[in-house]
RODO-2510 file (C-alpha; in nm, 4 decimals, decimal comma):
residues 342
     n   res          X          Y          Z
     1     x    11,6087    12,1029    10,0811
     2     x    11,9076    11,8740    10,1194
     3     x    11,7785    11,7662    10,4603
     4     x    11,4394    11,6789    10,3114
     5     x    11,6055    11,4769    10,0363
     6     x    11,8165    11,2897    10,2893
     7     x    11,5066    11,2215    10,4983
     8     x    11,3196    11,0944    10,1937
     9     x    11,6132    10,8764    10,0923
    10     x    11,6274    10,7351    10,4446
    11     x    11,2558    10,6529    10,4343
    12     x    11,2986    10,4747    10,1022
    13     x    11,6010    10,2865    10,2351
    14     x    11,4111    10,1686    10,5442
    15     x    11,1147    10,0673    10,3297
    16     x    11,3362     9,8637    10,0946
    17     x    11,5105     9,6885    10,3855
    18     x    11,1830     9,6055    10,5626
    19     x    11,0344     9,4785    10,2361
    20     x    11,3335     9,2536    10,1750
    21     x    11,3071     9,1068    10,5250
    22     x    10,9347     9,0298    10,5112
    23     x    10,9539     8,8888    10,1569
    24     x    11,2350     8,6582    10,2703
    25     x    11,0238     8,5559    10,5707
    26     x    10,7276     8,4825    10,3443
    27     x    10,9349     8,2701    10,1061
    28     x    11,1220     8,0739    10,3723
    29     x    11,1052     7,7027    10,2975
    30     x    10,8703     7,7470    10,0029
    31     x    10,9152     7,6044     9,6558
    32     x    10,8244     7,8623     9,3973
    33     x    10,7329     7,5878     9,1521
    34     x    10,4734     7,4560     9,3974
    35     x    10,3219     7,8015     9,4494
    36     x    10,3073     7,8347     9,0711
    37     x    10,1298     7,5009     9,0494
    38     x     9,8791     7,6079     9,3129
    39     x     9,8059     7,9299     9,1244
    40     x     9,7758     7,7482     8,7914
    41     x     9,5193     7,5085     8,9382
    42     x     9,3073     7,7863     9,0901
    43     x     8,9539     7,8355     8,9580
    44     x     8,9494     8,1099     8,6954
    45     x     8,5798     8,1777     8,7644
    46     x     8,6328     8,2484     9,1321
    47     x     8,9380     8,4633     9,0562
    48     x     8,7327     8,6650     8,8060
    49     x     8,4634     8,7134     9,0707
    50     x     8,7301     8,8350     9,3107
    51     x     8,8589     9,0802     9,0488
    52     x     8,5105     9,2251     8,9982
    53     x     8,4685     9,2644     9,3735
    54     x     8,8087     9,4344     9,4001
    55     x     8,7146     9,7008     9,1449
    56     x     8,3717     9,7450     9,3050
    57     x     8,5474     9,8118     9,6338
    58     x     8,7139    10,1248     9,5008
    59     x     8,3899    10,2455     9,3453
    60     x     8,2262    10,2150     9,6875
    61     x     8,5257    10,3821     9,8509
    62     x     8,4932    10,6842     9,6206
    63     x     8,1182    10,7078     9,6859
    64     x     8,1773    10,6977    10,0612
    65     x     8,4401    10,9708    10,0278
    66     x     8,1848    11,2000     9,8603
    67     x     7,9605    11,1499    10,1657
    68     x     8,2454    11,2329    10,4032
    69     x     8,3232    11,5493    10,2050
    70     x     7,9618    11,6695    10,1879
    71     x     8,0099    11,9322    10,4665
    72     x     8,3117    12,0690    10,2754
    73     x     8,1775    12,0524     9,9191
    74     x     7,9572    11,8427     9,6935
    75     x     8,2230    11,6480     9,5079
    76     x     8,1050    11,4494     9,2022
    77     x     8,1817    11,0789     9,1874
    78     x     8,4250    11,0833     8,8948
    79     x     8,6916    11,3196     9,0369
    80     x     8,6644    11,1393     9,3718
    81     x     8,7194    10,8052     9,1967
    82     x     9,0151    10,9391     8,9942
    83     x     9,1829    11,0705     9,3096
    84     x     9,1050    10,7461     9,4960
    85     x     9,2437    10,5248     9,2200
    86     x     9,5581    10,7324     9,1782
    87     x     9,6111    10,7546     9,5533
    88     x     9,6019    10,3785     9,5949
    89     x     9,8257    10,3370     9,2911
    90     x    10,0763    10,5786     9,4466
    91     x    10,0736    10,3734     9,7684
    92     x    10,2860    10,1221     9,5786
    93     x    10,5703    10,3720     9,6167
    94     x    10,7811    10,3753     9,9366
    95     x    10,6348    10,5842    10,2158
    96     x    10,2675    10,5345    10,1174
    97     x    10,2636    10,8785     9,9556
    98     x     9,9222    10,8054     9,8076
    99     x     9,7600    10,9022    10,1387
   100     x     9,8872    11,2563    10,0771
   101     x     9,8554    11,2672     9,6990
   102     x     9,4933    11,1517     9,6975
   103     x     9,3491    11,4542     9,8826
   104     x     9,6075    11,6810     9,7174
   105     x     9,4941    11,5761     9,3695
   106     x     9,1267    11,6244     9,4542
   107     x     9,2000    11,9593     9,6193
   108     x     9,3733    12,0814     9,3050
   109     x     9,1210    11,9450     9,0561
   110     x     8,8167    12,0778     9,2484
   111     x     8,9851    12,3898     9,3951
   112     x     8,9165    12,2795     9,7538
   113     x     9,1172    12,3374    10,0718
   114     x     9,3647    12,0572    10,1292
   115     x     9,3513    12,0149    10,5078
   116     x     8,9855    11,9020    10,5471
   117     x     9,0383    11,6566    10,2608
   118     x     9,3381    11,5140    10,4427
   119     x     9,1283    11,4910    10,7596
   120     x     8,8602    11,3032    10,5657
   121     x     9,1193    11,0411    10,4669
   122     x     9,2034    10,9970    10,8354
   123     x     8,8331    10,9619    10,9119
   124     x     8,8086    10,6990    10,6392
   125     x     9,0725    10,4976    10,8198
   126     x     8,8708    10,5173    11,1413
   127     x     8,5621    10,3754    10,9706
   128     x     8,7755    10,1155    10,7911
   129     x     8,9274     9,9969    11,1160
   130     x     8,5918     9,9857    11,2906
   131     x     8,4401     9,7796    11,0061
   132     x     8,7324     9,5340    11,0055
   133     x     8,7029     9,4878    11,3835
   134     x     8,3250     9,4445    11,3509
   135     x     8,3544     9,1595    11,1012
   136     x     8,6418     9,0028    11,2922
   137     x     8,4319     8,9972    11,6095
   138     x     8,1565     8,8196    11,4143
   139     x     8,4092     8,5543    11,3091
   140     x     8,5337     8,5194    11,6664
   141     x     8,1770     8,4915    11,7988
   142     x     8,0966     8,2101    11,5571
   143     x     8,4081     8,0230    11,6692
   144     x     8,7635     7,9944    11,5401
   145     x     8,9494     7,6630    11,4921
   146     x     9,2515     7,8119    11,6711
   147     x     9,3179     8,1297    11,8688
   148     x     9,6866     8,1224    11,7823
   149     x     9,8047     8,4663    11,6699
   150     x     9,4701     8,6333    11,7494
   151     x     9,6268     8,8232    12,0387
   152     x     9,8242     9,0259    11,7849
   153     x     9,5007     9,2073    11,6986
   154     x     9,4587     9,3487    12,0495
   155     x     9,7077     9,6361    12,0181
   156     x     9,5724     9,7627    11,6817
   157     x     9,2184     9,7418    11,8226
   158     x     9,3168     9,9534    12,1230
   159     x     9,4902    10,2054    11,8970
   160     x     9,1742    10,2230    11,6867
   161     x     8,9633    10,3007    11,9943
   162     x     9,2053    10,5780    12,0909
   163     x     9,1862    10,7215    11,7379
   164     x     8,8047    10,7080    11,7408
   165     x     8,8026    10,8907    12,0734
   166     x     9,0382    11,1595    11,9403
   167     x     8,8248    11,2147    11,6292
   168     x     8,5029    11,2417    11,8292
   169     x     8,6691    11,4835    12,0713
   170     x     8,7863    11,7032    11,7827
   171     x     8,4328    11,7158    11,6406
   172     x     8,2408    11,7954    11,9564
   173     x     8,5126    11,9953    12,1326
   174     x     8,6476    12,1838    11,8375
   175     x     8,7709    12,4844    12,0335
   176     x     8,9763    12,2712    12,2700
   177     x     9,1139    12,0732    11,9750
   178     x     9,2250    12,3856    11,7914
   179     x     9,3945    12,5190    12,1056
   180     x     9,5786    12,1890    12,1433
   181     x     9,6905    12,1918    11,7805
   182     x     9,7992    12,5537    11,8191
   183     x    10,0415    12,4429    12,0904
   184     x    10,1877    12,1890    11,8488
   185     x    10,2254    12,4452    11,5709
   186     x    10,4192    12,6767    11,8023
   187     x    10,6903    12,4134    11,8337
   188     x    10,7544    12,4384    11,4595
   189     x    11,0062    12,6807    11,3064
   190     x    10,8552    13,0286    11,2842
   191     x    10,8455    13,0269    10,9044
   192     x    10,6080    12,7267    10,9088
   193     x    10,3688    12,8631    11,1711
   194     x    10,1433    13,0765    10,9435
   195     x    10,0880    12,7775    10,7139
   196     x    10,0291    12,5507    11,0126
   197     x     9,7729    12,7912    11,1573
   198     x     9,5835    12,8043    10,8290
   199     x     9,5991    12,4263    10,8124
   200     x     9,4447    12,3985    11,1618
   201     x     9,1539    12,6287    11,0835
   202     x     9,0106    12,3930    10,8209
   203     x     9,1462    12,0490    10,9207
   204     x     8,8645    11,9603    11,1621
   205     x     8,6101    12,0431    10,8889
   206     x     8,7038    11,7060    10,7403
   207     x     8,5325    11,5393    11,0395
   208     x     8,2125    11,7446    11,0122
   209     x     8,0112    11,4614    10,8574
   210     x     7,9970    11,3056    11,2048
   211     x     7,7703    11,5906    11,3160
   212     x     7,5002    11,4957    11,0649
   213     x     7,2983    11,1849    11,1639
   214     x     7,2100    11,1256    10,7989
   215     x     7,5688    11,1466    10,6766
   216     x     7,6924    10,9409    10,9702
   217     x     7,4409    10,6690    10,8813
   218     x     7,5368    10,6794    10,5135
   219     x     7,9089    10,6566    10,5904
   220     x     7,8589    10,3787    10,8462
   221     x     7,6399    10,1680    10,6172
   222     x     7,8683    10,2421    10,3238
   223     x     8,1715    10,1275    10,5227
   224     x     8,0059     9,8026    10,6272
   225     x     7,8892     9,7309    10,2712
   226     x     8,2335     9,8093    10,1293
   227     x     8,4123     9,5806    10,3734
   228     x     8,1544     9,3079    10,3169
   229     x     8,2435     9,3280     9,9467
   230     x     8,6132     9,3063    10,0395
   231     x     8,5396     8,9966    10,2452
   232     x     8,3534     8,8450     9,9499
   233     x     8,6565     8,9260     9,7363
   234     x     8,8869     8,7395     9,9762
   235     x     8,6420     8,4502    10,0105
   236     x     8,6344     8,4168     9,6310
   237     x     9,0129     8,3712     9,6335
   238     x     8,9814     8,1078     9,9073
   239     x     8,7269     7,9197     9,6965
   240     x     8,9452     7,9587     9,3888
   241     x     9,2144     7,7599     9,5724
   242     x     8,9586     7,4932     9,6661
   243     x     8,9801     7,5676    10,0403
   244     x     8,6755     7,4379    10,2271
   245     x     8,6508     7,7201    10,4792
   246     x     8,3487     7,9074    10,6171
   247     x     8,2679     8,2553    10,4876
   248     x     8,3713     8,3949    10,8272
   249     x     8,7292     8,2839    10,7494
   250     x     8,7470     8,5755    10,5062
   251     x     8,6817     8,8122    10,7994
   252     x     8,9913     8,6822    10,9773
   253     x     9,2073     8,6830    10,6645
   254     x     9,0963     9,0379    10,5811
   255     x     9,1772     9,1583    10,9336
   256     x     9,5212     8,9994    10,9070
   257     x     9,5792     9,1578    10,5648
   258     x     9,4914     9,5016    10,7049
   259     x     9,7471     9,4512    10,9807
   260     x    10,0041     9,3532    10,7194
   261     x     9,9381     9,6753    10,5304
   262     x    10,0362     9,8739    10,8393
   263     x    10,4016     9,7814    10,7812
   264     x    10,6106    10,0387    10,5878
   265     x    10,6377     9,8346    10,2708
   266     x    10,5269     9,9740     9,9316
   267     x    10,1866     9,8370     9,8403
   268     x    10,2021     9,5948    10,1326
   269     x    10,4604     9,3914     9,9441
   270     x    10,5687     9,1025    10,1631
   271     x    10,3879     9,2186    10,4768
   272     x    10,0446     9,1534    10,3235
   273     x    10,1596     8,8103    10,2072
   274     x    10,3018     8,7102    10,5452
   275     x     9,9876     8,8246    10,7285
   276     x     9,7523     8,6280    10,5011
   277     x     9,9809     8,3257    10,5068
   278     x     9,9929     8,3203    10,8890
   279     x     9,6175     8,3721    10,9244
   280     x     9,5471     8,0681    10,7092
   281     x     9,8181     7,8412    10,8500
   282     x     9,7888     7,9365    11,2188
   283     x     9,4131     7,9829    11,2546
   284     x     9,2728     7,7447    10,9907
   285     x     9,5585     7,4921    10,9601
   286     x     9,5880     7,5412    10,5849
   287     x     9,9070     7,4018    10,4314
   288     x    10,1708     7,6667    10,3550
   289     x    10,1736     7,6155     9,9787
   290     x     9,8046     7,6906     9,9142
   291     x     9,8087     7,9583    10,1871
   292     x    10,0970     8,1267    10,0071
   293     x     9,9193     8,0966     9,6728
   294     x     9,6130     8,2672     9,8234
   295     x     9,8338     8,5453     9,9602
   296     x     9,9978     8,6062     9,6213
   297     x     9,6729     8,6129     9,4237
   298     x     9,4736     8,8104     9,6826
   299     x     9,7438     9,0768     9,6859
   300     x     9,7717     9,0879     9,3065
   301     x     9,3950     9,1207     9,2623
   302     x     9,3735     9,3891     9,5314
   303     x     9,6604     9,6040     9,4029
   304     x     9,7417     9,5461     9,0360
   305     x     9,4060     9,6438     8,8750
   306     x     9,3603     9,9627     9,0788
   307     x     9,7214    10,0585     9,0103
   308     x     9,6669    10,0307     8,6343
   309     x     9,3326    10,2130     8,6576
   310     x     9,4844    10,4875     8,8723
   311     x     9,7763    10,5471     8,6369
   312     x     9,5467    10,5504     8,3318
   313     x     9,2951    10,7900     8,4859
   314     x     9,5644    11,0227     8,6169
   315     x     9,7193    11,0372     8,2712
   316     x     9,3839    11,1582     8,1378
   317     x     9,3312    11,4310     8,4001
   318     x     9,4066    11,7980     8,3280
   319     x     9,6854    11,7977     8,5907
   320     x    10,0137    11,7179     8,4090
   321     x    10,2312    11,4420     8,5449
   322     x    10,5177    11,6887     8,5808
   323     x    10,3183    11,8587     8,8566
   324     x    10,3165    11,5457     9,0713
   325     x    10,5826    11,6854     9,3034
   326     x    10,3940    12,0127     9,3200
   327     x    10,0888    11,8257     9,4442
   328     x    10,2847    11,6706     9,7272
   329     x    10,4621    11,9949     9,8110
   330     x    10,1702    12,2372     9,7887
   331     x    10,1456    12,5205    10,0370
   332     x     9,8995    12,3594    10,2745
   333     x    10,0579    12,0171    10,2296
   334     x    10,3802    12,1537    10,3746
   335     x    10,1970    12,2215    10,6978
   336     x    10,0495    11,8721    10,6921
   337     x    10,3907    11,7177    10,6505
   338     x    10,5281    11,9318    10,9296
   339     x    10,2705    11,8132    11,1817
   340     x    10,3120    11,4492    11,0804
   341     x    10,6849    11,4767    11,1254
   342     x    10,6248    11,6206    11,4719
***
């Protein structure tokens, strides 16, 4: 127990340090008064449109999740949306715990096994990454003013391809996948192995939607529509700051923002801002002040509303707030944490 607390404290400490560094990098040489002026002069209409798109994004994300979970159970939209909203709200905490709490909350509220729900979240990330790369390639094909900084997308793209290959292998070679995971479980302390084995038996079920052509089509189309809405959301912020950029610029800015969210900062604080700032200044030669204003408002619109919605909806659910730790430390979740730590 003490070791787990020390590990958690260390994670929080690293997250705080990294956040401080990237926020300082984002603010270097900037005048806060000028960023404030840029934000004050932004078009309220375009910002409102961006806000609507941001909320619609999470509605679409919850709908897509119900499709992914169809082989496990027919989950209604509302509990999926509550878990989605709360999960993304919890990602504002150090360690991105929302990725664990989201399937844990849905598992508890719908009495479903945790491991396939966790696998479905991983599968979501695969489709998210593929959609982001798809739109980025469209932007690249139509021509970019500058290729500076684009090479930084190569490594994440390669990692995505590896992840896609691993997921497909686990679906169509399930026996081999389970034998491989069994070897990993055996490296764990003996007291964790029964939980780990139970976790393995249902984890791959979270990928089962790939076996159904209909579900695969629904999830693919849903992912592309959702990320198109996200791009419209970002483009609305660009227009709000009176930037005369093509719609494809939002594809590049969105891809950069996703890369920024990969850093271990709570809610992408700092890392999201730096990524958006660099995409606009390096690729589209936007001045740093308006680029920074876009980064601040795009992040606020993407994270603040869903955080408030998530907290409000969670407060109205039958699961008491005092059981939050229990959600993260449930029996099957312990096995999930063990394999991730491996």
